[in-house]
Every structure is written in structure tokens, then in C-alpha cells.
N, C-alpha and C positions, 0 to 999 in steps of 0.2 A: 855704352860698344855696341849694345843691341841695337839702339836707336839709330845710330851713325849707319852700322850695317844695312838697316832696314833701307835709310835714306839711300845709301850707295846702290842699294839693289834696284830702288823706284827707279835711280836716274838711269841706271844704266838700260834697266827695261823702255824708259822713254825715247833713249837715244836709239835704243835697236828698232823702234815704231817708226819715228823720225826716219832713220836712214832708209828703213824700207820704203815709206811712202815717195820720198824723195826718189829711188833707184823707180820704181814702178813708172812716176809723173814722167821722169823722163825718157823711160823707154816709149811712155806710150805718145811722147811728143815727136820722137826722133822717125816714128811709122808714117810714112806720107800713103796716100789714096791706092795708090796701086798694090803697095805692100797690103794693105788693109783688103782690098779685094783679092789679093791671092792666097791670103789666109786662108787655111780648112779652120773654118768656125768651131767645130766638135772635134778637132784633131783626132790621132790616131786611136783605135779600140784596140788594148792590148790584151795579154792572155787572161792577165789578172781581173777583167770588166772594167778599167778605172778609161777615165778619158783623161789625156793630156794636149793641152793647148799652149799657143804660143807664153799666153800668161805664166804657165803654172813653170815655164823654163827661166821664165825671170826669178821663179821664187825658189829653185833647187839651191841656189847657195844659201838663202836663210834658212832651208830646211835642213844643208847640211851642218851650218854652223850650230844651229837647233840641236842635233844629234849631237855634238861634243860637249856641247854646254851640259852642266849639272845641273839637275832637277829633281824635286824633292819628290818623296814615295806617291804623293796625292798623283802629281804627273804621269806616272806608270801607266801603261798602257799592256792590260792582260791581253791573255786568248780568251776571244768571245765579246770584249767589249767592242761598243759600238764606236767607230768611230771615223764615222762618211759625213759628219755635220762639220760643214767651215765656219767660220765666224761671220756673220750677219756682214757684216762690213765689207769683207773680201766677196762674198755672193753679191752684193747688190754693184760693186764696181765690176766685177766679172760681167753680169749680166745687161750691164749699160753699155761695156765696150762689145760685149757681143751683139748686140739690138744697132749698134751702129754700123759694124761689118755686116751684118744679115740685107741692110739695104742695097747692098751693092751684090748682093745675089741674085738668080735669079728663083722666084716665087714656086716652081716645079724643081729647083734644085733641092731650096731647101724643105720643101714637102718630102721628097724623096730621104733626103739625112732623116728627117724625124720619122718617118715611116722606118726608114733600117734602126733607128735607137728604139722606138717602139718594140720594134720584134726582139734587140737584145735583151730589153729589158724585159719581156715575155719570158723568154728562157732563163733569164737570172730567177725570176722571180717563181718558175717552177722548179728552179731546183731549189728555192730555199723553202717552199713548201714540202719538198720530196724530204727534204734534213728534217723538218720540225716534224714528218710523217703523220700517220691517221690514228686517232685513240680517242681518248678521255675527251679532249676540248673539242673536237666536231661532234662528238656523239652527246653533249650537253647542250651545245650548238643547235643539232638537230631537233632535239626537243622542245627546245626554247621556241624555234622558227616554224615547229611543225604546229605548236599550239594558234599561230599566227594564221595559218594554213588553215587548220581548221575553225578557226572562226569565221573566214572568209565560204567555208562548205556551208557551215551552219547558216550563213545572212543569206546564200541562194535559195534555201529550204524552207527560212521559218515564216516568209510570210503566206508561201503554200498553203502553211499547214494550218495557222490562222485564218486563213480568210473563211472559211466555212464559217465560224461563230462568229469572227469580227463583219460578216454581212448581217447577221442578225442580231450584233450588240448594237452596229451602228446605223441599222437600216438602210443599206448600200444597194443601191440599185447595179443595175448590170454595167452600168459601162465604169461606174465607181470600181465595183470590182477588177474590171478589166485595167482601170489605171492604176490603182493597187498593185496589183502581179505585176506590171512592167517598172514601178516608180524604182524599185532595188535596183534594175539592170540599168537602169538610164542614170542613177548615182554613182554606179559600178563605172562604166563607162568612160562618166568624167574623171572620175577616182584613179582612174588607170592612166589616165593623159597627164595627168596634172604632178600625183605622185611620184611616176615611173619618171617625168621630167627632172623634180625637184631632187629627188634620191641621188643622180648624176651629179647634184651642185653642192645640195647641201649636207649630203650622207647617207649612208643605207641605213644608220641605226639609228636615227633623229628622226628622220622621213616616217621610219615605219611605223616607231614610237606615235607620232602625232597623229596618223590614221587613225593608230588602235584605240586610242584615247578617244577620237572623235566619235568612232564607230560605238564605246561602248558606252558612251553619255547618251548618244541620241537615240539609241536603243535601250537605254533605260527608260529615258525619257517618254519615247513611246507607247511604253508599257501603262501608265499610268492619264495619258490625255485620252478624255472622253469624245472629243470633236473628230471627224475624218479628216477634217483640211490639216490641222495639225498633226494628225497622225500619218497623213502623207507627207506631209513634209520632214520630220522627223523620220520616216523609215529613207528620205531621199539622203537627206545626210549623213544617215548611218553609212548608207551604200558607197557614198563617195567617200566616206573617211575610209571604210575596207577595201575598197577599190585599188588600194595601192600595195595591199597585202600580197597579190601574187606576183606583180611586178620585181617588188622588192626583195621578197624573202628567195627567190631563186637566184637574182644576180647577188646577193648577198653572201649564200651559202656557198656557192659556185668558188667565190672567192677564197675560202679556204680550205679545198678541195684540191689534190694532185689530182693531174691526168689520167691516170690509171682508174680513179679511184668515181671520178666526175660524174658519169654517167648513172653507175650502178648508184651510189647515194642519191643523188637527186630526185632518181625514179623512186627509193624508199621514201623520199619526204614527200613525193606524191600521194603516198597513202593517208597523210592525214586530213587530206581533204575527202577521202573517203569516208574518215570515220568521224570527219563532223557531222558529215551526212547522217550517218548511223548515229549518231549520239540527238542530232534533230529529232530524226525519227522516233527515235525511241523514248526521248522525254515526250514530245508531240503525244504519243499513244499511251503513255502513263500519267500525264498531268489533262489535257485539254479535257477528255471526257467525265471528267471529275467535276460537276458544274456548280460542287459544295463549296471548293479551295477556292475564296474569293470572299468579299466584304463589298457591304453596299453604305452609303452615307446619302441617307434621306432617300428622292427619287429622280435623282439628276446624276450620281454620280453611283459607279458600276464598275468594279475590279474584279472580274471572273477569272477561272482557270486559266484562258487563253494568255492572259497577259500575264500570269504566273509562270505562262510556261515561254514569254520572250525574255523574260529576266533570267530565266533560267540559263538562257543562248547565250546572257552575257559574258558568264564564266569562262568559258577558253578564251576570250580576248584577254579579260581584265587576267587572267593569269598568265597570258604572253605577255603584258604590258612589264607585270611585277618582273618577271625573269627576265625579261629584256634588259632593263638596268644593270644586272651584272656582266653582260655580255659587253664586249668593245667593239667596236666601228670595225669596219675592213680594214683590214692593211691595206689591201690595193688600191681601194680608193684614197687612203691616207696618202700613200707613194705617189698616186696622179697631183694629188694636191698641193706636194711639198711639204705634208708634213711629216718629214723622216724619222725624228726621233719617234713620233708618236708610233709609227708603226716596227720602228723594227722592237720597241718595248712589246707590243702584243704579239709582234712573231714570236720572239724569245719565251713570254709568257706561254704561248702553245708549247715549243718545242717541248720546255721543262715540264706543264702538265703531261704530256705525251710521255715525257722518257719513265717519269716518275711513274706512272700507272703501268710502264711496261717494267720498272721494275730496275731502272737504269738512270737514278738519277746523276749519278756522276759523270753525265755524257755530257759536254760543255756544247753550247751555240756556236759554231763557228762562223758565222756570218758577221764581218768587222765592217764592210761599205757595201751599200748598197748604190747602184748606178739607177738614177731615177731619170724618167721620160722630160724632155725640154717642156714648159708648159707654154699653151696655145692661147689661152683668156688672156682678158685684159682684166686685171682685178682693181677695182677704183677703191682705194684708201679714202673717206673724208674723216678729217679733222672734229674733235666734237666743238670746237669753236666755229666752226662752218654752218652757217645758216641755222635755223631751228633745226628742232626733234623732228617733225614731220616732214620737211623738206630732204634731212639726211637717211630718214627711212624712206620716204619715196625714190629718191635715188637708187638706194640700195635692192629695193622690191623690184623696180623698172631694169635693173641690170641685172638682175638673177632671171625675170621675165623673157629676158632680150636673149639670154645664151639658153635658157630652155627653148625657146622657140628655135634659136638657129639649131641646135642640136636635134630636133626633130627633124627640120629641112634637110638636116645632114643624113639623116638615116637614109631619105628618097632622094639624096645625088651622089654621084661617084661609084667608085667601087659598091656601096649599098645598096644604091638603086631597085636591082635583078634582085637582091636578096630581099630587099623588105616587100614587092613585092607580090615576088612567089609567095612568101611566108605569110602574106597578108591574107591571100587568096584560100592558102590552106588551112588558115585560121577559122575566117568566114564560114567555108563549106563546113566543115568539122563542125563548128558551134551551130550554126543552123540547123544541123541535122541534128544532132546532139539535143540540145535544149526546145528544137518544137517536137520531137519525139516524147522528151520528158513531160512536156505539157500534153501532149497526144495521147498517153499512155493513158496516164486516172482519168481525163476525161471521156475517153473512149470505152474506160470500165465502166464508170459511173452512167454512163449512156446507156450501154448494157444490163446494167442495174434497175435503171429509171423505165427500162421498155417491161424487164421481167415484173416491176412494181404494178406497171401500169393495165400487164397483163390480169392482174389478179383484183383486177378493179370489180367492186359490186354495184350494182344498183337495184334501187327499190321504186318502184313505179305506184303510185297510188295509194299511199299508205297512210291510215290514219291514226293519231297516237292522242289518246285523252288522258288527262290528270296521271302522267308520269313523269319520274325524278330523271336525268340523265348525271350520272355522277360517274361514268367510265368514258373511256376515249372513244370515238369515231374517227376511224381513218381508214383512207383510200374508198369513198363513198360516192355516190351520187343518189341524193332523191328526187325524183319526177314526181311532180303535180301530188305534192303529200299534204294534208291536212293536223296540224297540230293545236291544239286546245288544251289550256290550261296545265302544260307541261312547264316543267323548271329544268333547266340546265345550269348546274351547279358542281364547282371545284372540276372540272373535266377540261381535256382537249380534245379538239378538233385540228384534223391531220390531214388535211388534201380532202376535205369534205367541200363538196358543192350541194345547193337545196335550189333547184331550179324550178318555177310554176309554181311555187306552196305556197299556203298560206299558215301565218302565225296567229292566235289568237291568246290573249289573257296570258301569256306566258312570261315568263321571270331567267333572266340569264345574268349568275353571278360568279364570280372569278374565273371566268374562261378566257383559256388561252389558245390561239389558233394560228396554224400556217397552212398556207395554199388553199383557204377554203372563203368560199364567198358565197353571197345570195344573188342569185338572177333573177329577173323578175317577178318578185316574190311581194306578198301584199302582208304587211306585218300592224297589225292593230292591239291597241293596248297592252302593248310587251315594254316590258323596263328592261335597263341593259344597266347592271353594275358592276363596277371595278372589272370590265373586260377590256381587251384590244381587236373588238371588233368595231374597226375605224369605218369611217364614210365608204372611202373606198372600196370598201369590201362588199357594199350592197350596192350591186349595179340594177338599173334600171326598177329600184325598188320603189313599192309606195307605204308611204308611213301614215298611220293612222292613231293619235293619244298616244303616241309611243315616246317614251324617253330614256336618255344617255345619262346617267350619274357616274361620276369619280371615273372616268376612260385612263386606262394605264397609258402613261406616257412613253415615249421612245419605243425601243425594241429590246426584244428581250430573248436571252439563251434559256430555252427553258428544254430543248427536243435532244434528245440523245437518237441520231438515226446512223445505222453502220453505214450507209453510203457517203457521209460526211467522212468516215475516219478510213475508209479503205485507202486514201492518200497516202495513208500512215505506212499499211503493210508495203505497198506497190513500192513506194520511196525505200523502205527498210530492205527491202529484198534486189531492188535494182541496186542499192550502194554495196550492198552484202556481196551480191554475185559480182563487184568488180577485183573482189581479193583475190583471185585466180592469177586474172589478167596481172594485176600489180606486181605479183611475184615472178610471174614468168618475164616482163618486161623488164624489171630490175636485174634479173639475172641474164638475161639475154642482150641487154642495151649495149651493151663493151662487145660482144661478140659478133653479132650481126648488123649492128649499124645503126643511126637513127635512123638512114633514109628510109631501109629495108622496112625497120618497123613501122614506120609512118605509112608507109605505102600498104602494105601487107594490109596491117590492123584497117585502114578505111577501105580497102578493098573487098574484106572479108566481113567488116561489119554490112558495107551494101550490100552484101549476097543475105545476110539476116534479113534485113529490112524486107527481101520478095516473103520472105516463111511469113508476113504480117498478116499477107491475105487469107490465108488460112485459120486466122484467130476469130474464131467467130462465140467464144465465151471466155468469161474473165479469167479463167486458171491460164488458157493459150494465153490471152494477151502478157500476163504477169510471166509467163514464162518465156516469151519470146524479146519483153523487154530485159528481161535477168541476160538474156544470151546478148541482146544487142549492148547492153552496159557494155559486158565481161570481157567484148571482144573489140571496143573502140578505146577502151581505157589505156592500151600501148600506145596507140598515136598522140593521145593527151599527155603522156608521160615524155615521147620523144620528142614534141613539140617543144615543151617547156627546156628540153636539155638542150638542142639546137638551137633555140631563141637566144638561150646566155651564151653559148661558145660562136654564135658566126658576129657578134659584135662585140668590139672592142670596150675597156672600162667604160671611159667618159661617155659613151653611148648603150650601156649595154639596160639599163633600166630604161632609158627614156624608150629605145627598141621596145623592147618588151611589156610596155607601159602602153606605146601604140597597136601592137598588135593584141593585146587584152581586151583594150577600149574596142577596138572590132571585133572581137569575141564577143562582146556583150552587144554591142551593136547588132551583131547577126541573131543573139539569143531574142533581142526586141522583136525582130521580124519572124521568126523563127515562132513565138509563141504566139503572135498576130495571125500570123496565115496558119498554120497548122490547128490553133484552136477553132479557126472558121469552117472546118469541114468535119468537124465532129457530126456526127448524126446526120450527115449528107453523103460523103463516100470517103472512102479507103484510097483511092486509087491515085490520087492527087498527093497526098502526104506519101505514100508511101516511096511515090515515083520520086517527084521531089527531095525526099531525102536521100535515094539510092543516088540519083543522077550527081548530085552533090557531093556524095561521098567519092564516087568513083572519080569525078574530076579534080577534087582535090588530092587525092591518091595519084594519080598519074602527073601532074604537076609537081608534087613532092619528089616525084623522081631527079629532077632538074635541079633540084639544090644540090650543096656539095656538102659532102660528110665531112663531119667535124671529131669525130672519135680522135684523129692522133692531132687534133690542133692544140696548140696551149694556150690559152685565154690571153687576148691581146687586151 
């Protein structure tokens, strides 16, 4: 009995499907080309946010018959259950039919309809986010993405902090030091372009995780490598990885926020960059000066404290990777790519999480259907039997590359051309001034310290020293026309000591470490150098008579603790801490005074602060002016981040942010190079250049549209 009933049911369902298919094909064949041309491709948009087209009219009869048929309990639809996913075969049939009808329509009309469709979808999504509420879900994501942003802030400062120690450890020349300081920005610039574009095609979460894994891996490797070239390469790839953090994080988080919360909470998120800078400054100050925190393996492998600091700086990145595994993809991105069911489940989870946190677990997620935008891209599906695995992957990769490139070009065309150009100029001028002065401040302070140090120089003329043992440090001295006979220099340090026109006879140097020490035009007779770092290049125009060098120290050595090396930690720490008031004020006022006024006001006030630098003739004054400049400029940075994610649609948001952030890093490279070249020469050029750039960028920002009342497109 049961088997007969089951067979009858199956036959009945098969007959229904057959009848429906015949009816659909008959209807399609009856339409002539004129009716296809006149057909409204997207139907009418009804009050309940659904689309109805001609094909739906033919299916109404089936829907009515389905409503009168009995059905099992499993097929019942309850309130809050997602109903918006049609059968894949129906979707494919409708897509093919609409694609054929689109051929008879003007391209401009199609674009206009798609724009209208996207606008309607944007308002619907805004209503859904408002229904989900703002609560525990967003705050958890806030801290997870904050760790990724913190890792970006750490990466910017880590090389600057290790440079004084790495310079000694790797025997870096002045040109090598400059390249090491710039290599991270080059990597971050490339990473911003690449990861921003990929995030709009492959997903925010996936690209962010990959970029963070690359950063964590190569940052860790860089702490162990000994050679300068390999260290430079690791920092380049590390910067390339973290370069995707900033564009993806803001695009990612903005798509979980309602319009009235977006400006404020994106500004709060910016604080994690400041926290990253403070973390790096504090760790550098607490770890790097402790030269004993390391180990050596033979004479060729040394792991000093600055390498320990590099590993410690990877912790925020690793923490973000672990936490991000438990976070969902952006539902807005999923809807843009046609993954409706995944997006609906994430939105429901967000709603339920927030409602439970508010004590309203019984509140039901009422969204049952989501109208999604029409797909513009051509997706290529390659069967596993087509070609070799290499050919299949090559086609997929080239397809993604083409789509990313077209996305980038689209940001400079049509309605976005003006916005992109104006934003690019504002980003560039802000970055040129900020990063240029960020390098110029500590270099200028160090120059002032060097001047003070040089003023304490001691000069000794015509001294004669015989049968004396030097076992203490000589520092900041010049010895002219001296005579040293049968003297011993044992277990001592020579710091910035110069011997000119002096004679050394029957002397003994053992276990001597030097820095900035030179022998000029000296006569050295019957003298033994054992286990010292007094290399040949430190003897200028000297004459050696029966003198011998034994067991000369190899490589460079981190043995000197110098206060002027570590002033950079104090300057960076105070400069990072000084932006806290500006962060708070910008977050509270972002939605009240608007993004444009925030950018223009902050940049113009920062330009005024630059002029006070003319009065900075001491270390304390320079530190004070730097704190003032950093505190006033942070509001412009926050507003730029917010307006950038709001001006572009979802499928271009991360790409545009990546382009602009890449230009920002390019400006940082120019700023570092230009401003550093004037240290000790003049203050006029850096101050005027920074002020002019800030004024120009601030005035140009007034031509940008205000976005605080807009929904995310």
C-alpha cells in the first residue's frame, strides 16, 4: 500500500514538472522579436521589494495550484524562514531568457536599470542591517578587525625602531639604512593595490586572512635571518602582506554597520592603529636596550634583543588570524556575488546574537526574501576534464586578474573619476606631510643631540703616556700629537675617539670594541692587536712597523647603549599617545559635523601647527610640537577612511581604498626621502612643504560630496 502510494506520488510530481516545462517552452516559442524588445526585462518593483517579470506571470497558475495541494510539514514556511532562493534550474532558465532580451536594449538603458536596481538593493540592505541592530556581534568583529589594524600600525614602526641596532648588527652603510627604511612602504604600497582589488573578487575575509598569514610568516623569518639582503626581502614581503589590512578592514567592517552608526564606529576602529604604534614603541623601549636578551651560535650567528622585539611585534597579527577564523564573510559581498543563502544565514546569526545580548531572544528575524543586484561579471566555469590542472588554474587566475584590472580602471572612469582624483590628491598630500614629518621629527631631535654631544668634545694635545693600562671607556675625544709607549688597551671601549698624528710603540690592544673611532696619520711600531674590531679601514694614512693583528673580530657587534638611539622610542610613544584626544573627538563629531568639514578643518589646523616648528630649537620643544601636530591631524585620517568606503559601491569599495592607500604609501616614500635630506641643513623647506601640502589638500577636500546621509551602495 505504501509503495503504491509512493509510486503514485512520484508519477504525479513528474507529470507536474513535465507539464510546467511544456507550458514554459510553448510560451517562449510564441514570443516574437518585437515582444522581446518591448518586454520589460526587470519587471515592476512592487511595494514588497520583489521583482515580477513576464515569466513569473506564467508560473502564477502553478503557484496557485501548489497552494491548494497538500504538503508535508517539512514544506511549511514559518515566519523568519528564508524564501528567496529559487531552484537553480529556474534561475538558469530565467538568466538565459533575460540575457537574450537584453541584446535588444540600449546599453545606456541597461546601465540605468542596473543602477536603479542597485539603489533599491542598497536601501533594502540598510533596512536589514537596522533590523539586525547594533550590538554584541559588531563589537566582537570590531576587536577582531582592530587586531588586524593594530598589526598594520606595528609594521609601520618596527623597522624604524630596529634600525639603530640592525645598523650595527649587519654593518649597514648609509645607503643600506635608507633602503631598509623605505622597503616596508614599498611592500605595503604593492600590497594595498593587490589585496584591495582581490578583496572585491575573492572576499574580504579570505583575502584578509591570507595577507595576515604572509605578514606573520615573513616577519617571523626576518627575525632569524643574518644577511642584509635576505632580511630586506623578508621585510618587503611582510609589508606586502600587511598592505592589504587597511583597505580590507574598513570595507569589511562598514558592511556590518547601519548608516547612523557607520561614521562613529569606523572612527573608533581607527584607534587600533594608534594602539599598534603605542604597543610597538613600548615593546621597543622595554626590549631592545637589553642586549643580553639573545644568544649566539659560533661567531657567525647572533640573535640579539632587537630580533626578539621583531618576534614580539608579530603577536597582534597572529591573534587576528586566529580570531578571524571564527568570523563570517561580509553578507553584502556574498549578496553581490549571488550567494544568497550564505548571506541570509549570516544576517540571521547577527540578528539573533544581538537580540540575545539585549535580552530579547524571542524576537524573530522577519526578512524572508532579499532582492539582489544583477550580476555584471562573466564567470567562467571550467570542468575538471578540461585541459591540465595548470591550464585550468591559469585561466582562473587570468580571469581574476582581468576583473581586478577592470575594477581599478572603473574607479577612474564615469561618475567615479572626479571623486577618485580628488581623494587621491587629498590622500597624497596628507601622507606626504604626515609621514615626512614623522621621520623628520626624530631625525631633527637626534641632530640636536649630536650637536650637544659634539659641543662636549675633549681635545688632548701632545700628551705622553708610558707603561699605562687603559681598561676603561674613552669617549668623545681627540688626541693630537700624542706619544704612547709600552701601554696596554685591555677590555675597553672606544666611542668616537680620534688619534691624529700620534705614535704607538710596543703597545698591546686586546678585546677592544670601538665605534666611530679612527687613527689618522699615525705611526704604529711593534704593536699587537688581539681580538679587536679595529679593522684596516679605521687606520687612515697610517704607517705600520712590525705590528700584527691576531684573531680580529668578525662582523659587526651590538655592544653600545646610546641614549640618542632610543630617543626615537620616546618620540614615537608620545606622538602615538597624543592622538588619543583627536581620535575621541573625531569619533564623537564625525556624524555631527560631517566628513568633509572634519577633513578640511583638521588639515588646515595641522598646517597652522607646522609653522610653530620654526620655534622648535630644543628637544622638548620639538617633541611638544610633534604631539600637537599628530593630535590635530588624526581627525583628517579618520574622516578620509570613512568617506573612502562610503563613496564607492560594494564591488569597487576595497579596490578604490587599495588604490588610494597605495598612493598614500607612495607619498610616504617621497616624504621620508625628501624631508630626511634637509635634516641639519634647513627647517624652512620641510615646514613650508608640509604646510603647503596640507592647505592644498584641505581646500580641495571641500569639493568632495558629503556622505554621512548616504547608504552603502
